[in-house]
VOLOLO-263703 format. One record per residue (C-alpha): residue in one letter; y, x, z. Coordinates in nm, 4 decimals. Example, Ala and Ser with C-alpha at 12.3 -4.5 7.8 and 13.67 -1.06 7.14 Angstrom:
BEGIN
<node A,<-0.4500,1.2300,0.7800>>
<node S,<-0.1060,1.3670,0.7140>>
# end
This chain:
BEGIN
<node M,<0.0002,0.0002,0.0000>>
<node L,<0.3426,0.1250,-0.0952>>
<node D,<0.5796,0.2033,0.1920>>
<node L,<0.8720,-0.0337,0.1354>>
<node D,<1.2087,0.0309,0.2972>>
<node S,<1.4807,-0.2248,0.3733>>
<node F,<1.6417,-0.1677,0.0307>>
<node D,<1.3118,-0.2391,-0.1470>>
<node L,<1.2630,-0.5580,0.0561>>
<node A,<1.6183,-0.6763,-0.0106>>
<node L,<1.5735,-0.5972,-0.3801>>
<node L,<1.2495,-0.7972,-0.3966>>
<node D,<1.4121,-1.0960,-0.2259>>
<node A,<1.7166,-1.0807,-0.4577>>
<node L,<1.4996,-1.0487,-0.7672>>
<node Q,<1.2878,-1.3484,-0.6690>>
<node K,<1.5981,-1.5603,-0.6163>>
<node E,<1.7598,-1.4557,-0.9449>>
<node G,<1.5088,-1.3021,-1.1854>>
<node R,<1.7637,-1.2728,-1.4648>>
<node A,<2.0108,-1.0680,-1.2590>>
<node T,<2.1224,-0.7417,-1.4171>>
<node H,<2.0767,-0.4089,-1.2427>>
<node H,<2.4498,-0.4164,-1.1660>>
<node Q,<2.4264,-0.7608,-1.0057>>
<node L,<2.1214,-0.6564,-0.8020>>
<node A,<2.3034,-0.3377,-0.6976>>
<node E,<2.5902,-0.5440,-0.5564>>
<node H,<2.3483,-0.7589,-0.3579>>
<node V,<2.1390,-0.4690,-0.2260>>
<node A,<2.4239,-0.2158,-0.1809>>
<node L,<2.2764,0.0503,-0.4097>>
<node S,<2.3817,0.1832,-0.7476>>
<node A,<2.2488,0.0276,-1.0669>>
<node S,<2.0606,0.3496,-1.1490>>
<node Q,<1.8925,0.3423,-0.8058>>
<node I,<1.7968,-0.0211,-0.8694>>
<node G,<1.6390,0.0800,-1.2009>>
<node R,<1.4364,0.3601,-1.0402>>
<node R,<1.3208,0.1380,-0.7551>>
<node L,<1.2171,-0.1385,-0.9948>>
<node Q,<1.0144,0.1095,-1.2024>>
<node R,<0.8436,0.2362,-0.8861>>
<node L,<0.7703,-0.1158,-0.7625>>
<node E,<0.6325,-0.2173,-1.1031>>
<node A,<0.4174,0.0976,-1.1319>>
<node A,<0.2773,0.0409,-0.7826>>
<node G,<0.1880,-0.3197,-0.8673>>
<node V,<0.4228,-0.4748,-0.6111>>
<node I,<0.6008,-0.6492,-0.8973>>
<node E,<0.3297,-0.8100,-1.1079>>
<node G,<0.5534,-0.9427,-1.3818>>
<node Y,<0.8494,-1.1561,-1.4766>>
<node R,<0.8273,-1.5188,-1.5813>>
<node V,<1.0172,-1.8356,-1.6443>>
<node V,<0.9539,-2.1250,-1.4059>>
<node L,<0.9321,-2.4589,-1.5839>>
<node R,<0.9838,-2.8010,-1.4304>>
<node P,<0.6567,-2.9919,-1.4991>>
<node E,<0.8233,-3.3345,-1.5035>>
<node A,<1.0530,-3.2214,-1.7842>>
<node L,<0.7410,-3.1575,-1.9915>>
<node G,<0.5856,-3.4943,-1.9106>>
<node L,<0.3461,-3.3583,-1.6472>>
<node A,<0.4331,-3.6077,-1.3762>>
<node V,<0.1043,-3.6104,-1.1803>>
<node T,<-0.0162,-3.3309,-0.9546>>
<node A,<-0.3765,-3.3479,-0.8377>>
<node F,<-0.5712,-3.1324,-0.5970>>
<node T,<-0.9485,-3.1350,-0.6211>>
<node T,<-1.2000,-2.9743,-0.3920>>
<node L,<-1.5267,-2.8703,-0.5516>>
<node R,<-1.8604,-2.7825,-0.3954>>
<node L,<-2.1197,-2.5801,-0.5844>>
<node Q,<-2.4911,-2.6372,-0.5494>>
<node H,<-2.5743,-2.2647,-0.5613>>
<node H,<-2.3630,-1.9619,-0.4842>>
<node G,<-2.5360,-1.7013,-0.6965>>
<node D,<-2.3242,-1.4534,-0.8879>>
<node Q,<-2.4129,-1.6028,-1.2264>>
<node V,<-2.3136,-1.9579,-1.1261>>
<node I,<-1.9853,-1.8363,-0.9772>>
<node E,<-1.9060,-1.6230,-1.2833>>
<node R,<-1.9809,-1.9095,-1.5246>>
<node F,<-1.7808,-2.1565,-1.3152>>
<node Q,<-1.4805,-1.9241,-1.2931>>
<node A,<-1.4918,-1.8393,-1.6641>>
<node E,<-1.4954,-2.2066,-1.7621>>
<node I,<-1.2231,-2.3161,-1.5178>>
<node D,<-1.0030,-2.0388,-1.6535>>
<node L,<-1.0117,-2.2078,-1.9960>>
<node L,<-0.8679,-2.5402,-1.8708>>
<node P,<-0.4938,-2.5558,-1.9456>>
<node E,<-0.4310,-2.8426,-1.7047>>
<node V,<-0.5661,-2.6361,-1.4141>>
<node L,<-0.2782,-2.4318,-1.2765>>
<node E,<-0.4554,-2.2817,-0.9780>>
<node C,<-0.8119,-2.2374,-0.8606>>
<node H,<-0.8923,-2.0768,-0.5269>>
<node M,<-1.2319,-1.9857,-0.3813>>
<node V,<-1.2072,-2.0951,-0.0188>>
<node V,<-1.4030,-2.1058,0.3046>>
<node G,<-1.4637,-2.4404,0.4706>>
<node G,<-1.6245,-2.7667,0.3733>>
<node F,<-1.5995,-2.6918,0.0021>>
<node D,<-1.6058,-2.3894,-0.2275>>
<node Y,<-1.3011,-2.4216,-0.4540>>
<node L,<-0.9582,-2.5824,-0.4418>>
<node V,<-0.8127,-2.6710,-0.7816>>
<node K,<-0.4539,-2.7716,-0.8606>>
<node A,<-0.3926,-2.9560,-1.1868>>
<node R,<-0.0835,-3.1037,-1.3520>>
<node I,<-0.1314,-3.3937,-1.5905>>
<node R,<0.0704,-3.6634,-1.7666>>
<node E,<-0.0808,-3.9722,-1.6049>>
<node I,<-0.3569,-4.0763,-1.3680>>
<node S,<-0.5876,-4.1886,-1.6505>>
<node Q,<-0.5888,-3.8306,-1.7751>>
<node Y,<-0.7078,-3.7184,-1.4312>>
<node R,<-1.0027,-3.9552,-1.4528>>
<node S,<-1.1048,-3.7800,-1.7739>>
<node L,<-1.0434,-3.4332,-1.6286>>
<node L,<-1.2569,-3.5114,-1.3254>>
<node G,<-1.5408,-3.7043,-1.4872>>
<node D,<-1.5678,-3.5341,-1.8241>>
<node I,<-1.4775,-3.1774,-1.7314>>
<node L,<-1.4713,-3.0767,-1.3633>>
<node L,<-1.7941,-3.2540,-1.2667>>
<node R,<-1.9683,-3.0893,-1.5614>>
<node L,<-1.8708,-2.7338,-1.4733>>
<node P,<-2.1610,-2.5028,-1.3857>>
<node G,<-2.3002,-2.5707,-1.0396>>
<node V,<-2.0536,-2.8427,-0.9355>>
<node T,<-2.2229,-3.1078,-0.7214>>
<node Q,<-1.9415,-3.2702,-0.5261>>
<node T,<-1.5679,-3.3265,-0.5570>>
<node K,<-1.2889,-3.4846,-0.3553>>
<node S,<-0.9482,-3.5623,-0.4987>>
<node C,<-0.5951,-3.5887,-0.3663>>
<node I,<-0.3154,-3.7149,-0.5879>>
<node V,<0.0322,-3.6013,-0.4862>>
<node M,<0.2709,-3.8881,-0.4087>>
<node E,<0.5723,-3.6682,-0.3343>>
<node E,<0.6216,-3.2958,-0.3604>>
<node V,<0.7796,-3.1802,-0.0354>>
<node K,<0.7784,-2.8054,-0.0964>>
<node E,<0.6536,-2.5830,-0.3735>>
<node T,<0.7682,-2.2266,-0.4150>>
<node L,<0.6667,-1.8961,-0.5644>>
<node F,<0.9029,-1.7113,-0.3315>>
<node I,<0.7249,-1.4604,-0.1064>>
<node P,<0.9432,-1.3382,0.1788>>
<node A,<0.9571,-0.9593,0.1538>>
<node Q,<0.9590,-0.8578,0.5188>>
<node K,<0.8109,-0.5911,0.7372>>
# end
């Protein structure tokens, strides 16, 4: 793990809040020179602290008004079943996240879809037919209270 100082942490916070900020704008926020910002960003990128840069879209603006969470349980937990399941779930564009978890189920899946009838198809025709899946439970989001990609950079 890279040893991050207070300037690195402030830079990471500033960059997450305004990803399109120039080095000069970041320098003003972090109290370093623009050239120091550039060097620190290169170091943070090379070390894998900064994974990439992306645009955040508003799903509703694209007609994806329904968010659904689905828990999945697999019948077997052998390496081949897990690999096949993960490879197939990765191909589903409506699945935004899939997490292997510990608890009463094996995976937690987050999907964004246009309408609830599309979820019925996703669940019945696709998710239940994935390798090893034997049980599912669904939660449809009524209201999004908090969703963020911001990770507080603190020591």
